[in-house]
C-alpha positions in Angstrom: -3.6 -30.7 -10.0 -7.3 -30.3 -9.7 -10.6 -31.8 -10.5 -11.5 -31.0 -14.2 -13.1 -27.7 -13.4 -10.1 -26.5 -11.4 -7.6 -27.8 -13.9 -9.3 -26.0 -16.7 -9.4 -22.8 -14.8 -5.8 -23.1 -13.7 -4.6 -23.5 -17.3 -6.6 -20.9 -19.0 -4.1 -19.2 -21.3 -3.6 -15.5 -20.5 -2.2 -13.0 -23.0 1.0 -11.3 -21.9 1.1 -8.0 -23.7 -0.1 -4.6 -22.6 -1.7 -3.4 -25.7 -5.0 -2.6 -27.4 -5.3 -6.0 -29.0 -4.2 -7.9 -26.0 -6.8 -6.4 -23.7 -10.1 -7.5 -25.2 -12.0 -5.6 -22.5 -10.4 -2.3 -23.7 -8.7 -1.4 -20.4 -5.7 0.1 -22.1 -4.9 3.2 -20.1 -1.2 2.3 -20.4 -1.4 3.0 -24.1 -3.1 6.4 -23.7 -0.1 8.6 -24.3 1.7 7.0 -27.3 -1.4 5.3 -28.6 0.8 2.5 -29.8 0.0 -1.2 -29.3 3.2 -2.8 -28.1 2.9 -5.9 -30.1 6.5 -6.1 -31.4 5.2 -5.5 -35.0 5.3 -2.6 -37.4 2.1 -0.6 -37.9 0.3 -0.5 -41.2 1.0 2.5 -43.3 -2.2 3.1 -45.4 -5.3 3.6 -43.2 -8.6 1.9 -44.2 -10.6 3.6 -41.4 -11.6 7.2 -41.1 -13.2 9.6 -38.7 -16.0 12.0 -39.5 -17.5 14.8 -37.3 -20.9 16.4 -37.2 -19.5 20.0 -37.5 -16.2 21.6 -38.3 -16.4 24.5 -35.8 -17.0 24.4 -32.0 -17.3 26.6 -29.0 -16.5 25.7 -25.4 -19.4 23.5 -24.1 -20.4 22.2 -27.5 -21.1 18.5 -28.1 -19.9 17.1 -31.4 -20.7 13.7 -32.8 -17.6 11.7 -33.8 -17.9 8.6 -36.0 -15.2 6.0 -36.6 -15.9 3.7 -39.5 -14.2 1.4 -42.0 -13.4 -2.3 -42.5 -14.2 -4.7 -39.6 -11.9 -4.1 -36.6 -11.6 -5.5 -33.0 -10.0 -2.7 -31.0 -9.6 1.0 -31.1 -8.4 4.0 -29.0 -9.9 7.4 -29.8 -8.6 10.7 -28.5 -8.8 14.5 -29.3 -5.5 16.4 -29.2 -4.3 20.0 -29.7 -3.5 20.1 -33.4 -0.4 22.1 -32.6 0.8 19.5 -30.1 -0.3 16.0 -31.2 2.0 14.4 -28.6 0.4 16.3 -25.7 -2.4 15.4 -23.4 -5.9 14.6 -24.7 -8.3 17.5 -24.8 -11.9 17.5 -23.6 -14.0 14.5 -22.8 -16.4 12.1 -24.5 -19.9 10.9 -23.9 -20.9 7.4 -25.0 -23.7 6.6 -27.4 -23.6 2.8 -27.2 -22.0 1.5 -24.0 -22.1 -2.1 -25.3 -19.3 -1.5 -27.8 -17.4 1.5 -26.4 -16.2 2.7 -23.0 -14.6 5.8 -21.5 -11.0 5.8 -20.2 -9.2 8.2 -17.8 -6.0 9.3 -19.6 -3.5 11.8 -18.2 -5.8 12.0 -15.1 -8.6 13.5 -17.3 -11.8 11.5 -16.8 -13.5 10.3 -20.0 -10.7 11.8 -22.2 -10.4 8.7 -24.4 -12.7 6.0 -25.8 -11.9 2.3 -26.4 -13.6 -1.0 -27.1 -15.4 -3.1 -24.6 -14.9 -6.5 -26.3 -13.0 -8.1 -29.1 -16.0 -8.7 -31.4 -15.7 -7.2 -34.9 -17.3 -3.8 -35.5 -17.4 -1.5 -38.4 -18.7 1.8 -36.8 -18.4 3.5 -33.5 -20.2 6.7 -32.6 -19.5 9.0 -29.6 -19.9 12.6 -28.6 -16.9 14.9 -27.9 -17.5 17.6 -25.3 -15.5 20.8 -25.9 -13.8 22.0 -22.6 -13.9 25.7 -21.5 -10.2 26.0 -22.0 -10.0 24.4 -25.4 -7.2 25.4 -27.9 -8.1 27.0 -31.2 -7.7 23.8 -33.2 -8.5 20.2 -32.3 -7.7 17.0 -34.2 -9.1 13.6 -33.6 -6.7 10.7 -33.6 -7.5 7.0 -33.5 -5.5 3.7 -33.3 -7.3 0.8 -34.8 -6.5 -2.9 -34.4 -7.8 -5.4 -36.9 -5.9 -8.3 -35.3 -2.8 -8.7 -33.3 -0.2 -7.9 -35.9 -2.4 -5.7 -38.2 -3.0 -2.3 -36.7 -2.8 1.4 -37.6 -1.5 4.0 -35.2 -2.8 7.6 -34.8 -4.9 7.7 -37.9 -5.6 11.5 -38.3 -9.2 12.7 -38.3 -10.7 16.1 -39.2 -9.4 19.3 -37.6 -12.1 21.3 -36.0 -11.6 25.0 -35.0 -13.1 27.7 -32.9 -15.0 30.3 -35.0 -12.6 33.2 -34.6 -9.4 31.2 -34.9 -6.9 31.8 -37.7 -6.8 29.0 -40.3 -4.6 26.2 -39.3 -1.6 25.4 -41.5 -1.2 21.6 -41.8 2.4 20.5 -41.1 4.1 18.0 -43.3 2.8 15.2 -41.1 0.3 15.0 -38.4 1.3 11.6 -37.1 4.2 11.2 -34.8 7.0 9.3 -36.6 7.6 5.8 -35.3 11.1 4.7 -34.6 12.5 2.3 -37.2 12.9 -1.1 -35.8 16.5 -2.2 -35.3 17.7 -4.7 -38.0 17.6 -8.4 -37.1 19.9 -11.0 -38.8 19.8 -14.8 -39.0 22.3 -16.9 -37.0 24.3 -19.2 -39.2 25.4 -21.7 -36.5 24.2 -22.9 -33.1 25.5 -21.6 -29.8 27.8 -23.8 -27.8 28.9 -24.1 -24.2 32.7 -24.4 -24.8 33.5 -21.0 -23.2 31.2 -21.3 -20.2 33.1 -20.4 -17.1 36.0 -19.2 -19.2 34.7 -16.3 -21.3 31.0 -16.6 -20.8 28.7 -16.3 -17.8 26.4 -19.3 -18.4 23.2 -20.6 -16.9 22.2 -24.0 -18.1 19.5 -26.6 -17.4 20.6 -29.4 -17.1 23.7 -27.9 -15.6 26.3 -29.6 -17.9 24.3 -29.5 -21.2 25.5 -28.1 -24.5 22.9 -26.3 -26.8 25.0 -27.4 -29.8 24.6 -31.1 -29.0 21.5 -31.4 -26.9 18.1 -30.3 -28.1 16.6 -30.2 -24.5 19.2 -27.8 -23.2 18.0 -24.5 -21.9 21.0 -22.1 -22.2 21.6 -18.5 -21.3 25.0 -16.8 -21.6 26.4 -13.3 -21.1 29.7 -12.2 -22.6 31.1 -8.8 -21.6 32.8 -6.7 -24.3 34.0 -3.4 -22.9 30.8 -1.4 -22.1 28.3 -3.9 -23.5 27.2 -7.4 -23.0 26.4 -10.0 -25.7 23.5 -12.2 -24.7 22.7 -15.7 -26.1 19.6 -17.7 -25.3 18.6 -21.1 -26.5 16.0 -23.8 -25.7 13.4 -26.1 -27.1 10.3 -24.0 -27.7 7.6 -23.5 -30.3 6.4 -20.3 -28.7 8.8 -18.1 -26.8 11.8 -18.0 -24.5 12.5 -15.3 -22.0 14.8 -14.3 -19.1 14.6 -11.6 -16.5 16.7 -9.9 -14.0 15.0 -9.6 -10.6 15.9 -8.1 -7.2 14.2 -11.0 -5.5 12.7 -14.4 -6.2 9.3 -13.1 -7.0 7.9 -11.9 -10.3 7.4 -8.1 -10.4 9.5 -4.9 -11.1 11.8 -7.0 -13.3 13.8 -6.3 -16.4 12.8 -9.0 -18.9 13.7 -10.0 -22.5 11.7 -12.2 -24.8 12.3 -14.1 -28.0 8.9 -14.7 -29.6 8.3 -17.1 -32.5 5.8 -16.1 -35.2 5.6 -18.5 -38.1 9.3 -18.9 -39.2 10.5 -15.7 -37.6 11.7 -14.8 -34.1 11.1 -11.3 -32.6 13.4 -10.1 -29.9 11.6 -7.9 -27.4 12.6 -6.1 -24.2 9.9 -5.7 -21.6 9.3 -5.1 -17.9 7.2 -6.9 -15.4 4.9 -5.2 -12.9 3.7 -7.5 -10.2 2.3 -10.8 -11.6 0.6 -9.1 -14.5 1.6 -9.5 -18.2 4.9 -8.2 -19.5 4.8 -4.7 -20.8 6.7 -4.5 -24.1 9.3 -1.7 -24.4 11.1 -0.2 -27.4 13.8 -2.3 -29.0 16.0 0.7 -29.6 18.2 -0.3 -26.6 19.2 -3.6 -28.3 21.9 -4.1 -31.0 23.2 -7.0 -33.1 20.0 -8.9 -32.8 19.9 -12.3 -34.5 17.9 -15.5 -34.3 17.8 -19.1 -35.5 15.2 -21.9 -35.6 16.1 -25.5 -36.2 14.5 -28.8 -35.1 12.2 -27.3 -32.6 15.0 -25.3 -30.9 14.8 -21.5 -30.7 18.0 -19.4 -30.4 18.4 -15.6 -30.3 21.1 -13.2 -29.4 21.5 -9.4 -28.9 23.8 -6.9 -27.4 23.0 -4.1 -24.9 25.0 -1.6 -23.0 25.8 -2.4 -19.4 24.2 0.9 -18.3 21.3 2.7 -19.8 20.7 5.6 -17.5 18.3 7.4 -19.8 16.1 4.4 -20.4 13.3 3.5 -18.0 12.9 -0.1 -16.8 16.3 -1.2 -18.0 18.6 -2.4 -15.1 22.3 -1.8 -14.9 24.0 -5.1 -15.7 27.0 -4.5 -13.4 24.8 -5.3 -10.3 23.8 -8.7 -8.8 20.3 -10.0 -9.6 18.4 -13.3 -9.5 18.0 -14.5 -13.0 14.8 -16.2 -14.3 14.5 -18.3 -17.4 11.0 -19.2 -18.7 9.3 -20.6 -21.8 5.8 -20.9 -23.0 3.3 -20.9 -25.9 2.8 -18.2 -28.5 0.2 -17.8 -31.2 0.4 -15.3 -34.0 3.0 -13.4 -32.1 1.0 -13.3 -28.8 2.5 -14.9 -25.8 0.8 -16.9 -23.1 1.5 -17.6 -19.4 4.4 -20.1 -18.9 2.9 -23.4 -17.9 5.7 -24.3 -15.5 7.7 -22.5 -12.9 10.6 -20.6 -14.3 14.2 -21.7 -13.6 15.6 -19.3 -10.9 19.2 -19.0 -10.0 20.1 -20.1 -6.4 21.5 -16.7 -5.5 22.1 -13.3 -7.0 24.8 -12.9 -9.7 26.5 -10.1 -11.5 26.7 -11.2 -15.2 29.5 -8.7 -15.9 31.7 -10.2 -13.2 34.0 -13.2 -13.6 32.6 -15.8 -15.9 30.8 -18.7 -14.2 28.9 -21.8 -15.0 25.7 -22.1 -12.8 22.3 -23.7 -12.7 19.1 -23.0 -10.9 15.9 -24.5 -9.4 12.3 -24.8 -10.5 11.1 -25.4 -7.0 12.6 -24.3 -3.7 13.5 -26.9 -1.0 10.9 -25.5 1.4 8.1 -26.1 -1.1 9.4 -29.6 -1.9 9.4 -30.3 1.8 5.9 -28.9 2.1 4.6 -31.2 -0.6 6.5 -34.2 0.5 5.2 -34.0 4.1 1.6 -33.4 3.0 1.8 -36.5 0.8 3.2 -38.6 3.5 0.5 -37.4 6.0 -2.6 -37.6 3.7 -1.6 -40.4 1.3 -0.1 -42.8 3.8 -0.5 -42.3 7.6 -4.0 -41.0 7.7 -5.3 -43.5 5.1 -3.8 -46.5 7.0 -5.0 -45.2 10.3 -8.6 -44.9 9.1 -8.7 -48.4 7.8 -7.3 -49.8 11.0 -9.9 -48.0 13.2 -12.7 -49.0 10.8 -12.0 -52.7 10.1 -9.2 -54.0 12.5 -10.8 -53.6 16.0 -11.5 -57.4 16.2 -8.2 -58.3 14.5 -5.9 -56.5 17.0 -8.1 -56.4 20.1 -5.4 -57.5 22.6 -4.1 -54.9 25.0 -0.8 -53.2 24.6 0.4 -50.7 27.2 -3.1 -50.5 28.6 -4.9 -50.1 25.3 -5.9 -52.3 22.4 -3.3 -52.7 19.7 -5.5 -51.3 17.0 -6.1 -48.2 19.1 -2.4 -47.6 19.8 -1.5 -48.0 16.1 -4.5 -45.7 15.0 -3.5 -43.1 17.6 0.2 -43.2 16.6 -0.7 -42.8 12.9 -3.2 -39.9 13.5 -0.8 -38.0 15.8 1.9 -38.4 13.1 -0.5 -37.0 10.5 -1.3 -34.0 12.7 2.4 -33.3 13.4 3.4 -33.7 9.7 0.5 -31.4 8.7 1.5 -28.7 11.1 5.1 -28.8 10.1 4.3 -28.7 6.4 1.8 -25.9 7.0 4.4 -23.4 8.2 6.9 -24.0 5.4 5.1 -22.0 2.7 4.8 -19.0 5.1 8.6 -19.2 5.7 9.1 -19.3 1.9 6.8 -16.5 1.0 7.3 -14.4 4.1 3.6 -14.3 4.6 0.3 -15.2 2.9 0.3 -16.0 -0.8 -2.5 -14.2 -2.7 -1.6 -16.1 -5.9 -2.1 -19.7 -4.9 -5.9 -19.7 -5.5 -8.1 -21.8 -3.1 -5.2 -24.1 -2.1 -4.0 -22.2 1.0 -7.6 -21.6 2.2 -8.4 -25.3 2.1 -5.0 -26.0 3.7 -6.0 -23.8 6.7 -9.2 -25.8 7.1 -7.3 -29.1 7.0 -4.8 -27.9 9.6 -7.5 -26.7 11.9 -9.3 -30.1 11.7 -6.0 -32.0 12.0 -5.4 -30.2 15.3 -8.9 -30.5 16.6 -9.1 -34.2 16.1 -6.5 -35.3 18.7 -7.8 -32.6 21.1 -11.3 -34.0 20.7 -10.0 -37.5 21.2 -8.3 -36.5 24.5 -11.8 -35.8 25.9 -13.4 -39.0 24.6 -16.2 -40.2 27.0 -16.1 -43.7 28.4 -17.4 -46.6 26.3 -20.9 -46.8 27.8 -21.3 -43.1 28.5 -24.4 -41.6 26.8 -22.2 -39.0 25.1 -20.0 -41.6 23.5 -22.3 -41.9 20.5 -22.2 -38.1 19.9 -18.4 -38.2 20.2 -18.1 -41.1 17.7 -20.2 -39.3 15.1 -18.4 -36.0 15.6 -15.0 -37.7 15.4 -15.9 -39.5 12.3 -17.4 -36.5 10.6 -14.5 -34.2 11.3 -12.0 -36.8 10.2 -13.9 -37.6 7.0 -14.2 -33.9 6.2 -10.5 -33.4 6.8 -9.6 -36.2 4.4 -11.9 -35.0 1.7 -10.7 -31.4 1.9 -7.1 -32.5 2.1 -7.4 -34.4 -1.1 -9.0 -31.4 -2.8 -6.1 -29.2 -1.5 -3.6 -31.7 -2.8 -5.3 -31.7 -6.2 -5.1 -27.8 -6.3 -1.6 -27.7 -4.8 -0.1 -30.1 -7.4 -1.1 -27.6 -10.1 0.7 -24.6 -8.5 3.8 -23.6 -10.5 5.9 -23.4 -7.3 5.8 -27.2 -6.9 6.2 -27.7 -10.7 5.0 -31.3 -10.9 5.0 -32.8 -14.4 1.7 -33.2 -16.0 -0.7 -34.6 -17.0 0.3 -37.8 -15.3 0.0 -36.2 -11.9 -3.7 -35.9 -12.3 -4.0 -39.5 -13.2 -1.7 -40.6 -10.3 -3.8 -38.7 -7.8 -7.1 -40.0 -9.1 -5.5 -43.4 -9.0 -4.7 -43.1 -5.3 -8.2 -41.9 -4.5 -9.7 -44.9 -6.5 -7.2 -47.2 -4.8 -8.3 -46.1 -1.3 -12.0 -46.1 -2.0 -11.7 -49.5 -3.7 -10.0 -50.9 -0.7 -12.7 -49.6 1.7 -15.4 -51.1 -0.5 -13.6 -54.5 -0.6 -13.3 -54.5 3.2 -16.9 -53.3 3.7 -18.2 -56.1 1.5 -16.1 -58.6 3.3 -17.3 -57.4 6.7 -20.9 -57.7 5.6 -20.4 -61.3 4.2 -18.6 -62.3 7.4 -21.4 -61.0 9.6 -23.9 -62.9 7.5 -22.0 -66.2 7.6 -21.6 -65.8 11.4 -25.3 -65.3 12.2 -26.9 -67.8 14.6 -30.5 -68.2 13.4 -33.3 -69.7 15.4 -35.0 -71.2 12.4 -34.1 -74.9 12.4 -34.8 -75.2 8.7 -31.7 -73.0 7.9 -28.3 -74.7 8.3 -25.4 -72.7 9.6 -22.6 -72.9 7.0 -19.7 -72.5 9.3 -19.0 -71.6 12.9 -18.4 -67.9 13.8 -14.9 -68.8 15.1 -13.8 -70.3 11.8 -15.3 -67.4 9.8 -13.7 -64.9 12.1 -10.2 -66.5 11.7 -10.5 -66.6 7.9 -11.8 -63.0 8.0 -8.9 -61.8 10.0 -6.4 -63.4 7.6 -8.2 -61.8 4.6 -8.1 -58.3 6.2 -4.4 -58.6 7.0 -3.8 -59.6 3.4 -5.8 -56.7 2.1 -4.0 -54.3 4.4 -0.6 -55.5 3.3 -1.5 -55.1 -0.3 -3.0 -51.6 0.4 0.1 -50.5 2.2 2.3 -51.7 -0.6 0.1 -49.7 -3.1 0.3 -46.6 -0.9 4.1 -46.9 -0.7 4.2 -47.1 -4.5 2.0 -43.9 -4.9 4.1 -42.2 -2.3 7.4 -43.1 -4.1 5.9 -41.7 -7.4 5.0 -38.4 -5.8 8.2 -38.0 -3.8 10.3 -38.9 -6.8 8.5 -36.3 -8.9 9.1 -33.7 -6.2 12.7 -34.6 -5.7 13.6 -34.3 -9.4 12.8 -30.6 -9.5 
């Protein structure tokens, strides 16, 4: 969780497709070769955009103006190819005329060999120069992919063919556009999946563990049924956007074999993909899937497909007769585009071979180490440090009697602060054990956490060298000790706000924001009440020389009443802190 600015930044929706349309900045080098936006939709057949050139012949070193024009469009990818090998590498390079709307790309290791958009604003015309290389083939054809919007695009629209002066006339083949594979057929499921064969014929992953998708709307369900050399996959869950699962060699996103069921209007598209690092899924061809079917009913999405256990000739598809961690995730989708999942995916506790003996298993959204990290930090910075600060600030006169050579308030304060430092240090190392090192995907949270740990360690070390009460350096110590402690508390609260938003902890929202704000208001309000009370107590206890002013009560009586009031406030405050702590720990424990 975070303050509003951080919360907004943490939940900015990011597109999950590697394509022309899904990269509004035009950085689409992955699409250079095929020039196909991997949107999971069929391209349009009749182009409404065209390419024109300033001349029809060229010599090596010539510069030819190329113009793309037509109805308004958002994205494009322009290349020049050998007319006799349109599936080959791009030829030559381009020079920009307007760098505000177009940019150069390096495709096939050829710098400036393609041109794309720089932003998603609508445009009707693009002009660039094409530079003929010294080793150019006899005939060149310009090809362009144009994206009007996510599901409306044209692939490899053919442009003019330009030729070298002495080249023989080029005979146009029957088609100059590479044929796109026909999308596999998709059918409609007639009935819901069920869990009756889980552990018997099906390898099932369910959340909650004993749920049945046929009877419970909130059931996330994934099953694998082996049939000779293929596996039938069924996936179900409450989603208005998309459902997905992935096979992974480890518990981290990256280099994974993933499959998505994406809702668009009243249709579901089934799409294989692969994950590279923590970037967006790269959509792959659906040719590897068979018997695809889907169903939408009452907010529940269900889809199924069959794929071979081994696909040796297909890149990015894992062999299913090997053990993997299995992820299940869901998220929002709009117009067929998918966005980052808002909560941590469900991950199996260990690796499994889905073609092995049928099982019925579950998974976790947050690992025990991360739960322990969050719980210890909450105990330290919601409970022990807060109570310790109030006792040092307001309870010196209340508990001034000596205990083991020191005042009671000091002993309680020191015990609570040492507990805070110990809990903080223990909690600090847990994420490093979990991640096996530093996490570069946790934003500012780990940096603030490091500062908090440093201050939490320095505070007791500084206190160990506290000067005597009447030493001239005591005032410097007091201010330094207070400043470092206050800074640690403020930074710790900020770190907790940010940490609660991290998907690894997976706390439910948006109540977590309100609960944390409530705790901060509760603590600040308690301090204000005690400050006002201390001020009123000091005013009532003043002994004034002016005989015209009557003293309302003796200092002894006021002091006794003040001590009782402080104890009552502290008791109420501790009860409130315990309630907040129970709320946070219950939320962590449920994951």
